[in-house]
Residue, then its C-alpha position, 0 to 999 in steps of 0.5 A: x139585853x144589854x143594861x145601862x149602868x150609871x157612870x160615876x162623875x168623879x168630878x162632881x164636887x159636893x154642893x153645900x149651904x149654910x145658915x148661922x144659928x146665932x142671927x136672927x135675920x128678923x133683928x137686922x138693920x140691913x139685909x144684903x145679897x151677892x150672888x157670883x155666878x161662875x163658869x163652874x160654880x155659883x154662890x149666894x150669901x146673904x149677910x145681916x148687919x155685915x155679918x154672913x147669915x146663910x150661903x149656898x154654892x152649887x154648879x152653875x148650869x147652862x141658864x145663867x139667871x136660873x142658877x142665881x135663882x136657885x143658888x139663892x133660893x136654897x141659900x135662904x131655904x128653911x130660914x123664913x127669908x124671901x128675896x124681896x126683903x133683901x135691901x140690896x143685891x149684888x151680882x158679879x162673877x161671869x154671869x153678874x149681869x144675868x142675876x134677875x134680882x140684882x140691884x147692881x153688878x160689880x167684877x168679880x176681881x173687886x168683890x173677891x177682894x172685899x171678900x178675901x179681906x173679910x174671909x182672912x182678916x185686914x192683913x192680907x194683900x194678895x189674893x190668889x183667885x183659882x176660879x173654874x176657867x181663870x185664875x186672877x192674882x189680886x193685890x188689896x189694902x186692908x179695907x180689901x180694896x183693889x191696888x192691881x191684878x193680873x189674870x191668866x190666859x182663859x184656859x182651863x189647864x191652871x183651874x178647876x175645870x181642869x182638875x175635874x177632867x182629870x179627876x174623871x180621866x184617872x176615876x179619882x173623885x175630885x174631893x180626893x184629887x189633892x191628897x192622893x197626889x201627895x202619895x209620891x215618894x219623889x215628885x215627877x216632872x210636871x206635865x209640859x201641856x199649858x193646854x187641859x186637851x193636850x195634858x189630857x193626851x199627855x197623861x193618857x200617854x203616861x198611864x200606858x207607860x205605866x205611871x201610877x195614878x198618883x203619879x200622873x195626879x202629882x205631875x198635873x198638880x206641879x203643873x198647875x202650881x208653877x203656872x199660878x206661881x208664875x202669874x203671882x210672881x209676875x205681879x209679886x206676892x206681898x204678905x200675907x197671902x191668901x187663896x179663894x176659888x175651888x182649888x183653894x180646897x186641894x192640898x196637892x195643889x196648894x202644897x206645892x204652891x206654898x214650897x214654890x213661892x216659900x210662903x204658907x197661905x192663910x186658912x179660913x173656916x169659910x168656904x173658900x169658894x164663897x169669897x166673891x159673894x161674900x163681897x158682892x154681898x158687902x158691896x150691896x150693903x153699902x150701897x144701900x146705906x149710901x143710897x139712905x145717906x143721899 
């Protein structure tokens, strides 16, 4: 009798949550929430008087409203704080209009600019948001207000979803893809396909030719870096430069992009994936304060 064995999910990145040990929400004046429902991941953030209090970062399910509910419930877990005590909440991302408890919906471009300003400081002027299904190059001012932006076409090849596909194809956990791709003596030519389906087929062919996994990953990371580098060159990279989204955690792409642009991105101790939700929570705070003045 055949015995089924569980298949390793190499694409599955680590979900996370965090609560500040230094903030007591009960002493706060304005408690605001932000929920970024993306195509691949959902983040929920709560801020107390404009300071980061707690957040969660988890996989987006098939139901956007439920993903928003679960993300916020996990962020608030163990805090004693409940959704009804939030003074205002802004939804952002692809599922922004499906956040059941949101006061308002705001685009992810505006929220990533505002959140990037919070995470990296007021000196940041160019932000690259490398999301699950697309990439956005954003220019902003010292207050995190969008000055201009460009998006790539909606294709997974240059995004987090494309990286998940390659992790599964090569049997390398997604958290190890970037470092492994750097373990090559010489850089291979990048994969030529701009579509993830054809890139996957091309990579399979390279494996059959005897290419090592790290060499195939290097070729794909190089192609991804070049693709987003071209997007950034179109809008122009103004210092300081920062990256948000899940791919910011991939040194194989980040290092190659930095080399191609000849500019080192800013770093942060915060989770790069929560930028949009932070921006949303800051917008929620502003909305509540504006309501109080009217």
